[in-house]
N, C-alpha and C positions, 0 to 999 in steps of 0.2 A: 795077712802075712804074705809077702811077695819075696821070693828068693831068700827066705829066712829072715827078712827084715819086717818089723811091724810098720805098716804104712797107715798113716792117719788120713782120713778122707773127710772133707767138709763140702757139702753140696748146697747150692742156693738155686732156687727156681723162682723166677718172677712171672706173675700173671696179672694182667690188668684189663678191665672192661670199662666202657663209659656207662654212666648212670645219670638219671635226672636231667634230661634236656640238652646236654651238650651233643653236638654233631661230630666234632673231632677235637683232638688235642695232641700237641707234641709230647712225645715220651721217649726217654732214654735212661733206663735204670741200670745201675752198676753198684758194686761194692768198692768202697774207697779205703780198704785196709792198707796199712804200711807194714813192710817186712824188713827185719834185720836178722840175718843168719850168722852174724859174725861173733856174737857174744861180747862185742865192744861198742862204744858209742857211735861208730860210723860203719858204712858199708864197704869200706876198702877191702879189696881182696876177693869180693864176691864174684863168681864166674857166672855169666848170664848168656843164655841163648834164647832169641826171640823166634816166634813162629812166622815172622814175615820180615822181609827187607824193605818193603814198600811203606812209605809214610805219607801223611798229608802235610805239606810244608806250612809253617806258621807265619803269621804276620808279626809285627813288633809287640802285639799284645798276647802272643801265644795262641791265637785263634787260627785254625786251619782255613786256608783260602783256595787251595787247589790241590792237584795231585791225581793219583799217587805217583811218587817218585822214590828211587832208592835213597837210603841214608847216604849223606855226602862222604862220610869218612870211615864207616864201619860196615862190614857185612854182618848184619845183626842175626843172620841165621846160622852163623858160626860162633863158637864160644868166644866171649870177650870179657875182660876183667875190669871191674869198676875200681878205679884208683881213688886217691884222696880228693881229687878235684875233677878228674876227667874219666870217661867222657860225660858230658852233661847232655842228658836226653829228657825231653818233655814233649813227646809226639804221639799222635794217633797213628798206629800202624794198621794197615788194612790187609785182610786176607782175601779180598775180592777186588777186582778192578771195575766191576759193574755194580754201582750202587742201586740200580733199578731191579737187580735180581734178588735183593734181600727181602724176605717175607717179614711181615709185621710180627709173626710168631716164629721164632727160630728153633723152638724146642724139638722139632722133628729132624733137625740137622744133626750130623755127627759131632760129637765132642772133638775139638781140635786143640792141640797144645799151643797156647799163646806164649808161655814162658817156661823155661827150665832154669833154675838157679841153684847153686851150691857154694859152700865155703870150704876150701880145702882143709883149713885148720880145725873147724868145728865138726866137719862131716855132715852138716845139716843140708838137706835137699828140699826144694820146693818146686812143684809144678802147678801151673794154672792152666786149666782147660776150659773151653767154652763153646757154645753153639753160635756165638756172636760173630759178626763180620769184621770186627776190628777190636783193638785194645789200646788204651793209653798206657805208655810206659814212661815213668817219671823217676829220675834218680834223686829226687828230694832236695835239690840244691837250694831251694828257697824256703825250706821248712824252718819255722821259728815258733816253737811252742814253749810257753813258759812252764816252769815247774809248778806242780800242784801237789797237794798233800798225797804222799805215797808214790809220786812219780817225778822223776827228774826232768829237767828241761831237755827239749829235743831241738838240735840245730840242723844246719844244712848237711845233707847226705847222711843223716842219722838212720834213714830207712829208704826203701824204694817201694813203688807200687805198680801194679799191673791191673788195669781196670777194663775188663771186657765190656763192650757195648756197641752202640751204633756209631757211625762216623761222627766225630766231634764237629759241632756247628752244622750238622746236616739240615736242621730245621730252617736255616737261613740261606741255603744253597739250593735253588730249584731242582737241579739234576740229582741231588742227594736226598731231598726232603721226604720222599715216599717211605723210606725205611724208618722214619720217626713219627709219622702221622697216623694215629689210631683213630679210626672212624667208627661211628655207631654200628653195632652189630659184629664188630671184629674183636678178636682177643689178641692182646700183646703178650708175648712170652719169650723167655730166654733161660738158659741154664749156665751155671758156672760151677766148676769143681776144683777144689784145692787138694793137692796131695803133698804130704810131708813125711819125711823119714830121715833117719840118721845112719851113718855107716856103723 
């Protein structure tokens, strides 16, 4: 209970080591949950604040190729509202400008807030915190999930996601690669915490 409100916490801790002969492997673990705080089929009206304004710009296939640079049209560290169609965001936001400073095990780092979101009508709040150097924020514009027994179909902007992890595409960029390469004798690790409450 915080300030008289019940706060739900969910923590995830990742740990990995190499076994059986491999000398190194690329690794970048995250949780790919989608969230809808609106009580309706889309995310319209959700107010979001991100933990960074710096992102890795994408190529035409949504693969980061350089950066970090500020978002072109939004100060993402200030509250902004998700509309019916805009803004469309599908980027890796970074909390560090130096990819070589990221240890393979980030669990000793402080938890830092990557995202704060709430919906004014439902009063539902969500925060995502992590020890990771970056997070992917996606407004779900290309979501296309068919209905299955017990669950309705999910279309574009039906939910958003915030995925803490290492820089997307780091394994293919020499200056970024060290944050994702686990070598024999090392331990990979990271922590993510989700906090949720309602007014």
